[in-house]
BATIZA-439609 format. One record per atom (N, C-alpha, C): residue in three letters; x, y, z. Coordinates in Angstrom, 1 decimal. Example, Ala and Ser with C-alpha at 12.3 -4.5 7.8 and 13.67 -1.06 7.14 Angstrom:
% BATIZA-439609
> Ala:13.2:-5.7:7.8
> Ala:12.3:-4.5:7.8
> Ala:13.2:-3.3:7.8
> Ser:12.8:-2.2:7.1
> Ser:13.7:-1.1:7.1
> Ser:12.9:0.0:7.9
//
This chain:
% BATIZA-439609
> Met:-109.4:-30.6:-166.0
> Met:-108.9:-29.3:-165.9
> Met:-110.0:-28.3:-165.8
> Ser:-110.8:-28.3:-164.7
> Ser:-111.9:-27.3:-164.6
> Ser:-111.4:-26.1:-163.8
> Lys:-110.2:-26.1:-163.3
> Lys:-109.7:-24.9:-162.6
> Lys:-109.5:-23.7:-163.5
> Gln:-109.9:-22.6:-163.0
> Gln:-109.7:-21.4:-163.8
> Gln:-108.2:-21.0:-164.0
> Ile:-107.8:-20.7:-165.2
> Ile:-106.4:-20.4:-165.5
> Ile:-106.4:-18.9:-165.8
> Val:-105.5:-18.2:-165.1
> Val:-105.3:-16.8:-165.3
> Val:-104.1:-16.6:-166.2
> Ile:-104.3:-15.8:-167.3
> Ile:-103.3:-15.6:-168.3
> Ile:-103.4:-14.2:-168.8
> Thr:-102.2:-13.7:-169.2
> Thr:-102.2:-12.3:-169.8
> Thr:-102.7:-12.3:-171.2
> Glu:-103.0:-11.1:-171.7
> Glu:-103.4:-11.0:-173.1
> Glu:-102.4:-11.5:-174.1
> Ser:-101.1:-11.3:-173.9
> Ser:-100.1:-11.8:-174.8
> Ser:-100.0:-13.3:-174.7
> Gly:-100.2:-13.8:-173.5
> Gly:-100.2:-15.3:-173.3
> Gly:-101.4:-15.9:-174.0
> Leu:-102.6:-15.3:-174.0
> Leu:-103.7:-15.8:-174.7
> Leu:-103.5:-15.8:-176.2
> Lys:-102.9:-14.8:-176.7
> Lys:-102.6:-14.7:-178.1
> Lys:-101.7:-15.9:-178.5
> Lys:-100.7:-16.2:-177.7
> Lys:-99.8:-17.3:-178.1
> Lys:-100.5:-18.6:-178.0
> Val:-101.4:-18.8:-177.1
> Val:-102.1:-20.1:-177.0
> Val:-103.0:-20.2:-178.2
> Lys:-103.7:-19.2:-178.6
> Lys:-104.6:-19.3:-179.8
> Lys:-103.7:-19.5:-181.0
> Glu:-102.6:-18.9:-181.1
> Glu:-101.7:-19.2:-182.3
> Glu:-101.2:-20.6:-182.3
> Glu:-100.9:-21.1:-181.1
> Glu:-100.4:-22.5:-181.1
> Glu:-101.6:-23.5:-181.4
> Leu:-102.8:-23.2:-180.9
> Leu:-103.9:-24.0:-181.3
> Leu:-104.2:-24.0:-182.8
> Asp:-104.2:-22.8:-183.4
> Asp:-104.4:-22.7:-184.8
> Asp:-103.3:-23.5:-185.6
> Tyr:-102.1:-23.4:-185.2
> Tyr:-101.0:-24.1:-185.8
> Tyr:-101.2:-25.7:-185.7
> Leu:-101.6:-26.1:-184.5
> Leu:-101.8:-27.5:-184.4
> Leu:-103.0:-28.0:-185.2
> Lys:-104.1:-27.2:-185.3
> Lys:-105.3:-27.7:-186.0
> Lys:-105.1:-27.6:-187.5
> Asn:-104.4:-26.5:-188.0
> Asn:-104.3:-26.3:-189.4
> Asn:-103.1:-26.8:-190.1
> Val:-102.0:-27.0:-189.3
> Val:-100.8:-27.5:-189.9
> Val:-100.4:-28.9:-189.5
> Lys:-100.2:-29.0:-188.2
> Lys:-99.7:-30.3:-187.6
> Lys:-100.8:-31.4:-187.8
> Arg:-102.0:-31.1:-187.6
> Arg:-103.1:-32.1:-187.8
> Arg:-103.0:-32.7:-189.2
> Lys:-102.9:-31.8:-190.2
> Lys:-102.9:-32.3:-191.6
> Lys:-101.6:-33.1:-191.9
> Glu:-100.5:-32.6:-191.4
> Glu:-99.2:-33.3:-191.6
> Glu:-99.3:-34.7:-191.0
> Ala:-99.9:-34.8:-189.8
> Ala:-100.1:-36.1:-189.1
> Ala:-100.9:-37.1:-189.9
> Ala:-102.0:-36.5:-190.4
> Ala:-102.9:-37.4:-191.3
> Ala:-102.2:-37.9:-192.5
> Glu:-101.5:-37.0:-193.1
> Glu:-100.7:-37.4:-194.3
> Glu:-99.7:-38.5:-194.0
> Asn:-99.0:-38.3:-192.9
> Asn:-98.0:-39.3:-192.4
> Asn:-98.6:-40.7:-192.2
> Val:-99.8:-40.7:-191.6
> Val:-100.5:-41.9:-191.4
> Val:-100.8:-42.6:-192.7
> Gly:-101.3:-41.8:-193.7
> Gly:-101.6:-42.3:-195.0
> Gly:-100.4:-42.9:-195.7
> Ile:-99.3:-42.2:-195.6
> Ile:-98.0:-42.6:-196.2
> Ile:-97.6:-44.0:-195.6
> Ala:-97.6:-44.0:-194.2
> Ala:-97.2:-45.2:-193.5
> Ala:-98.1:-46.4:-193.8
> Arg:-99.4:-46.1:-194.0
> Arg:-100.4:-47.2:-194.3
> Arg:-100.0:-47.9:-195.6
> Ala:-99.5:-47.1:-196.5
> Ala:-99.1:-47.6:-197.8
> Ala:-97.9:-48.6:-197.7
> Phe:-97.2:-48.6:-196.6
> Phe:-96.0:-49.5:-196.5
> Phe:-96.4:-51.0:-196.3
> Gly:-97.7:-51.2:-196.2
> Gly:-98.1:-52.6:-196.2
> Gly:-98.7:-53.1:-194.9
> Asp:-98.5:-54.3:-194.5
> Asp:-99.1:-55.0:-193.4
> Asp:-99.1:-54.1:-192.1
> Leu:-100.2:-53.7:-191.6
> Leu:-100.3:-52.8:-190.5
> Leu:-99.9:-53.5:-189.2
> Ser:-100.0:-54.8:-189.1
> Ser:-99.6:-55.5:-187.8
> Ser:-98.1:-55.4:-187.6
> Glu:-97.3:-55.2:-188.6
> Glu:-95.9:-55.2:-188.5
> Glu:-95.3:-53.9:-189.0
> Asn:-96.1:-52.9:-189.0
> Asn:-95.7:-51.6:-189.6
> Asn:-95.4:-50.6:-188.5
> Ser:-94.1:-50.5:-188.2
> Ser:-93.7:-49.5:-187.1
> Ser:-93.9:-48.1:-187.5
> Glu:-93.7:-47.8:-188.8
> Glu:-94.0:-46.4:-189.3
> Glu:-95.4:-46.0:-189.1
> Tyr:-96.3:-46.9:-189.3
> Tyr:-97.7:-46.7:-189.1
> Tyr:-98.0:-46.4:-187.6
> Asp:-97.5:-47.3:-186.8
> Asp:-97.7:-47.1:-185.3
> Asp:-97.2:-45.8:-184.9
> Glu:-96.0:-45.4:-185.3
> Glu:-95.4:-44.1:-185.0
> Glu:-96.2:-43.0:-185.4
> Ala:-96.7:-43.0:-186.7
> Ala:-97.5:-42.0:-187.2
> Ala:-98.9:-41.8:-186.5
> Lys:-99.5:-43.0:-186.1
> Lys:-100.7:-42.9:-185.3
> Lys:-100.5:-42.4:-183.9
> Asn:-99.3:-42.7:-183.3
> Asn:-99.0:-42.1:-182.0
> Asn:-98.8:-40.6:-182.1
> Glu:-98.1:-40.2:-183.1
> Glu:-97.9:-38.7:-183.3
> Glu:-99.3:-38.0:-183.5
> Gln:-100.1:-38.7:-184.3
> Gln:-101.4:-38.1:-184.5
> Gln:-102.2:-38.0:-183.2
> Ala:-102.2:-39.0:-182.4
> Ala:-102.9:-39.0:-181.1
> Ala:-102.3:-37.9:-180.2
> Lys:-101.0:-37.7:-180.2
> Lys:-100.3:-36.7:-179.4
> Lys:-100.8:-35.3:-179.8
> Ile:-100.9:-35.1:-181.1
> Ile:-101.4:-33.8:-181.6
> Ile:-102.9:-33.6:-181.2
> Glu:-103.7:-34.6:-181.3
> Glu:-105.1:-34.4:-180.9
> Glu:-105.2:-34.2:-179.4
> Ser:-104.4:-34.8:-178.7
> Ser:-104.4:-34.6:-177.2
> Ser:-104.0:-33.1:-176.9
> Gln:-103.0:-32.6:-177.6
> Gln:-102.6:-31.2:-177.4
> Gln:-103.7:-30.3:-177.7
> Ile:-104.4:-30.5:-178.8
> Ile:-105.5:-29.7:-179.3
> Ile:-106.6:-29.7:-178.2
> Ser:-106.9:-30.9:-177.7
> Ser:-108.0:-31.0:-176.7
> Ser:-107.6:-30.3:-175.4
> Glu:-106.3:-30.4:-175.0
> Glu:-105.9:-29.7:-173.8
> Glu:-106.0:-28.2:-174.0
> Leu:-105.6:-27.7:-175.1
> Leu:-105.6:-26.2:-175.3
> Leu:-107.1:-25.7:-175.4
> Glu:-107.9:-26.5:-176.1
> Glu:-109.4:-26.1:-176.2
> Glu:-110.0:-26.1:-174.8
> Glu:-109.7:-27.1:-174.0
> Glu:-110.2:-27.2:-172.6
> Glu:-109.7:-26.0:-171.8
> Met:-108.4:-25.7:-171.9
> Met:-107.9:-24.6:-171.2
> Met:-108.6:-23.3:-171.6
> Leu:-108.8:-23.1:-172.9
> Leu:-109.5:-21.8:-173.3
> Leu:-110.9:-21.7:-172.8
> Glu:-111.5:-22.8:-172.5
> Glu:-112.9:-22.7:-171.9
> Glu:-112.8:-22.2:-170.5
> His:-111.7:-22.3:-169.8
> His:-111.6:-21.9:-168.4
> His:-110.6:-20.8:-168.1
> Val:-110.3:-20.0:-169.1
> Val:-109.3:-19.0:-169.0
> Val:-109.9:-17.7:-168.6
> Lys:-109.2:-17.0:-167.7
> Lys:-109.5:-15.6:-167.3
> Lys:-108.3:-14.8:-167.8
> Val:-108.6:-13.8:-168.6
> Val:-107.6:-13.0:-169.2
> Val:-107.4:-11.7:-168.3
> Ile:-106.1:-11.5:-168.0
> Ile:-105.8:-10.2:-167.3
> Ile:-105.4:-9.2:-168.4
> Gly:-106.3:-8.3:-168.6
> Gly:-106.0:-7.3:-169.6
> Gly:-104.9:-6.3:-169.2
> Asp:-104.2:-5.7:-170.1
> Asp:-103.1:-4.8:-169.8
> Asp:-103.6:-3.7:-168.9
> His:-104.8:-3.2:-169.1
> His:-105.4:-2.1:-168.3
> His:-105.8:-2.6:-166.9
> Glu:-105.9:-3.9:-166.7
> Glu:-106.2:-4.4:-165.3
> Glu:-105.0:-4.7:-164.4
> Ile:-103.9:-4.6:-165.0
> Ile:-102.7:-4.9:-164.2
> Ile:-102.5:-3.8:-163.1
> Gln:-102.6:-4.2:-161.9
> Gln:-102.4:-3.3:-160.7
> Gln:-101.0:-3.3:-160.2
> Thr:-100.4:-2.2:-159.8
> Thr:-99.0:-2.2:-159.4
> Thr:-98.8:-1.8:-157.9
> Asp:-99.9:-1.9:-157.2
> Asp:-99.8:-1.6:-155.7
> Asp:-99.2:-2.8:-155.0
> Thr:-99.5:-4.0:-155.5
> Thr:-98.9:-5.2:-154.9
> Thr:-98.4:-6.1:-156.1
> Val:-97.6:-7.1:-155.8
> Val:-97.2:-8.0:-156.8
> Val:-98.3:-9.0:-157.2
> Asn:-98.7:-9.0:-158.4
> Asn:-99.7:-9.9:-158.9
> Asn:-99.5:-10.3:-160.3
> Met:-100.3:-11.1:-160.9
> Met:-100.2:-11.7:-162.2
> Met:-100.1:-10.5:-163.2
> Gly:-99.1:-10.7:-164.1
> Gly:-98.9:-9.7:-165.2
> Gly:-97.9:-8.6:-164.9
> Val:-97.5:-8.4:-163.7
> Val:-96.6:-7.2:-163.4
> Val:-95.2:-7.6:-163.7
> Ser:-94.4:-6.6:-163.9
> Ser:-92.9:-6.7:-163.8
> Ser:-92.5:-6.3:-162.4
> Val:-91.6:-7.0:-161.8
> Val:-91.2:-6.7:-160.5
> Val:-89.7:-6.8:-160.4
> Val:-89.1:-5.7:-159.9
> Val:-87.7:-5.6:-159.7
> Val:-87.4:-6.0:-158.2
> Val:-86.6:-7.1:-158.0
> Val:-86.3:-7.6:-156.7
> Val:-84.8:-7.4:-156.5
> Tyr:-84.4:-7.3:-155.2
> Tyr:-83.0:-7.2:-154.8
> Tyr:-82.7:-8.5:-154.1
> Asp:-81.9:-9.4:-154.7
> Asp:-81.5:-10.6:-154.1
> Asp:-80.4:-10.3:-153.1
> Met:-80.8:-10.5:-151.8
> Met:-79.9:-10.1:-150.7
> Met:-78.7:-11.0:-150.6
> Glu:-78.8:-12.3:-151.0
> Glu:-77.7:-13.2:-151.0
> Glu:-76.6:-12.9:-152.0
> Tyr:-77.1:-12.6:-153.3
> Tyr:-76.1:-12.4:-154.3
> Tyr:-75.9:-10.9:-154.6
> Asp:-76.5:-10.0:-153.9
> Asp:-76.3:-8.6:-154.0
> Asp:-76.5:-8.1:-155.4
> Glu:-77.7:-8.5:-156.0
> Glu:-78.0:-8.1:-157.3
> Glu:-79.5:-7.8:-157.5
> Glu:-79.8:-6.9:-158.4
> Glu:-81.2:-6.6:-158.8
> Glu:-81.6:-7.4:-160.0
> Ile:-82.8:-8.0:-160.0
> Ile:-83.3:-8.7:-161.1
> Ile:-84.7:-8.3:-161.4
> Glu:-85.1:-8.2:-162.6
> Glu:-86.5:-7.9:-163.0
> Glu:-87.1:-9.1:-163.6
> Tyr:-88.3:-9.5:-163.0
> Tyr:-89.0:-10.6:-163.5
> Tyr:-90.4:-10.1:-163.9
> Arg:-91.0:-10.9:-164.8
> Arg:-92.4:-10.7:-165.2
> Arg:-93.2:-11.9:-164.7
> Leu:-94.2:-11.7:-163.9
> Leu:-95.0:-12.7:-163.3
> Leu:-96.1:-13.1:-164.3
> Val:-96.1:-14.4:-164.8
> Val:-97.0:-14.8:-165.8
> Val:-97.6:-16.2:-165.4
> Ser:-98.5:-16.7:-166.2
> Ser:-99.0:-18.0:-166.0
> Ser:-98.0:-19.1:-166.4
> Ser:-98.3:-20.3:-166.0
> Ser:-97.3:-21.4:-166.3
> Ser:-97.2:-21.7:-167.8
> Arg:-98.2:-21.3:-168.6
> Arg:-98.2:-21.4:-170.0
> Arg:-97.3:-20.4:-170.7
> Glu:-96.9:-19.3:-170.0
> Glu:-96.2:-18.3:-170.6
> Glu:-94.7:-18.2:-170.2
> Val:-94.3:-19.1:-169.3
> Val:-93.0:-19.1:-168.7
> Val:-91.9:-19.1:-169.8
> Asn:-90.9:-18.2:-169.6
> Asn:-89.8:-18.1:-170.5
> Asn:-88.6:-17.7:-169.6
> Pro:-87.8:-18.6:-169.1
> Pro:-86.7:-18.2:-168.2
> Pro:-85.7:-17.3:-168.9
> Leu:-85.5:-17.4:-170.2
> Leu:-84.5:-16.6:-170.9
> Leu:-85.0:-15.1:-170.9
> Glu:-86.2:-14.9:-170.8
> Glu:-86.8:-13.5:-170.7
> Glu:-87.2:-13.1:-169.3
> Asn:-86.8:-13.9:-168.3
> Asn:-87.1:-13.7:-166.9
> Asn:-88.6:-13.6:-166.7
> Met:-89.4:-14.4:-167.5
> Met:-90.8:-14.6:-167.3
> Met:-91.0:-15.8:-166.4
> Ile:-91.5:-15.6:-165.2
> Ile:-91.6:-16.7:-164.2
> Ile:-93.1:-16.9:-163.9
> Ser:-93.4:-18.1:-163.5
> Ser:-94.7:-18.5:-163.2
> Ser:-95.2:-18.0:-161.8
> Asp:-96.4:-17.7:-161.7
> Asp:-97.0:-17.4:-160.4
> Asp:-97.0:-18.7:-159.5
> Gln:-96.7:-19.8:-160.1
> Gln:-96.7:-21.1:-159.3
> Gln:-95.2:-21.5:-159.0
> Ser:-94.2:-20.7:-159.4
> Ser:-92.9:-21.0:-159.1
> Ser:-92.6:-20.6:-157.6
> Pro:-91.5:-21.2:-157.0
> Pro:-91.3:-20.8:-155.6
> Pro:-91.2:-19.3:-155.4
> Leu:-90.5:-18.6:-156.3
> Leu:-90.4:-17.1:-156.2
> Leu:-91.7:-16.5:-156.5
> Gly:-92.4:-16.9:-157.5
> Gly:-93.7:-16.3:-157.8
> Gly:-94.7:-16.5:-156.7
> Lys:-94.8:-17.6:-156.1
> Lys:-95.7:-17.9:-155.0
> Lys:-95.3:-17.0:-153.8
> Ala:-94.0:-16.8:-153.5
> Ala:-93.6:-16.1:-152.4
> Ala:-93.8:-14.6:-152.5
> Ile:-93.7:-14.0:-153.7
> Ile:-93.8:-12.6:-153.8
> Ile:-95.2:-12.1:-154.1
> Ile:-96.2:-13.0:-154.5
> Ile:-97.5:-12.6:-154.7
> Ile:-98.1:-11.9:-153.5
> Gly:-98.6:-10.7:-153.7
> Gly:-99.2:-9.9:-152.7
> Gly:-98.2:-9.0:-152.0
> Ala:-96.9:-9.1:-152.2
> Ala:-95.9:-8.2:-151.6
> Ala:-96.0:-6.8:-152.2
> Lys:-95.5:-5.9:-151.4
> Lys:-95.5:-4.5:-151.8
> Lys:-94.1:-4.0:-151.9
> Val:-93.9:-2.8:-152.5
> Val:-92.6:-2.2:-152.6
> Val:-92.0:-2.0:-151.2
> Gly:-90.8:-2.5:-151.0
> Gly:-90.1:-2.4:-149.7
> Gly:-90.2:-3.6:-148.8
> Asp:-91.1:-4.5:-149.2
> Asp:-91.2:-5.8:-148.4
> Asp:-90.0:-6.7:-148.7
> Val:-89.6:-7.4:-147.6
> Val:-88.6:-8.4:-147.8
> Val:-89.3:-9.7:-147.7
> Val:-89.1:-10.6:-148.7
> Val:-89.8:-11.8:-148.8
> Val:-88.8:-13.0:-148.7
> Thr:-89.1:-14.0:-147.9
> Thr:-88.3:-15.2:-147.8
> Thr:-88.9:-16.2:-148.8
> Val:-88.0:-16.7:-149.7
> Val:-88.4:-17.7:-150.7
> Val:-87.7:-19.0:-150.4
> Glu:-88.6:-20.1:-150.3
> Glu:-88.1:-21.4:-150.1
> Glu:-87.6:-22.0:-151.4
> Val:-86.3:-22.3:-151.5
> Val:-85.7:-22.9:-152.7
> Val:-85.0:-24.2:-152.3
> Pro:-84.7:-25.1:-153.3
> Pro:-84.1:-26.4:-153.0
> Pro:-82.9:-26.3:-152.0
> Asp:-82.1:-25.3:-152.1
> Asp:-80.9:-25.2:-151.2
> Asp:-81.2:-24.5:-149.9
> Gly:-82.5:-24.2:-149.6
> Gly:-82.8:-23.5:-148.3
> Gly:-83.7:-22.4:-148.5
> Thr:-83.3:-21.2:-148.1
> Thr:-84.1:-20.0:-148.3
> Thr:-83.3:-18.9:-148.8
> Val:-84.0:-18.0:-149.5
> Val:-83.4:-16.8:-150.1
> Val:-84.3:-15.6:-149.8
> Asn:-83.7:-14.5:-149.4
> Asn:-84.4:-13.3:-149.1
> Asn:-84.3:-12.3:-150.2
> Val:-85.5:-11.8:-150.7
> Val:-85.5:-10.8:-151.7
> Val:-86.3:-9.6:-151.2
> Lys:-85.9:-8.4:-151.7
> Lys:-86.6:-7.2:-151.3
> Lys:-87.3:-6.7:-152.6
> Ile:-88.5:-6.3:-152.5
> Ile:-89.3:-5.8:-153.6
> Ile:-88.9:-4.3:-153.8
> Leu:-88.3:-4.0:-154.9
> Leu:-87.8:-2.6:-155.2
> Leu:-88.8:-1.9:-156.0
> Gln:-89.4:-2.5:-157.0
> Gln:-90.3:-1.8:-157.9
> Gln:-91.3:-2.8:-158.5
> Ile:-92.6:-2.3:-158.6
> Ile:-93.6:-3.1:-159.3
> Ile:-94.2:-2.2:-160.4
> Lys:-94.2:-2.7:-161.6
> Lys:-94.7:-1.9:-162.7
> Lys:-95.5:-2.7:-163.7
> Asn:-96.3:-2.0:-164.5
> Asn:-97.1:-2.6:-165.6
> Asn:-96.1:-2.6:-166.8
> Pro:-95.8:-3.8:-167.3
> Pro:-94.8:-3.9:-168.4
> Pro:-95.3:-3.3:-169.7
> Asn:-96.6:-3.1:-169.8
> Asn:-97.2:-2.6:-171.0
> Asn:-97.3:-1.1:-171.0
> Lys:-96.9:-0.4:-169.9
> Lys:-97.0:1.0:-169.9
> Lys:-95.6:1.6:-169.7
> Asn:-95.3:2.6:-170.4
> Asn:-93.9:3.2:-170.3
> Asn:-93.9:4.4:-169.3
//
């Protein structure tokens, strides 16, 4: 994972919180569970021990992945968000021409995606299609069912009122 990852300030904060939780809570819990399972006896036939070791390995893998990511992260500061074109960190209001509705999305990194809050990845079909678009542009988005046309109505910095 040597590719640079672009992330917003709020996304970076969440990643650091997750890493802290994994290191200081989950790691300790996993070690305790391994110790408890070890006490059950013969390790060659101890499924609890195997499960605890697998969980411990999973947590260590997640920690390594987040640490590696943080080494290659580029943070888009709130003050750096430009609203002349659609780019990482902006909120964009689009008009879905097929469904005759306006929808506001926030364009974020894949680590920050939250469909319930309309936070979409810059790597999603819609995200990829609208990057670089300007207000008034009509963009064709390739979706599994074919294509959808959206018009860019507004681009704004979600951190400024």
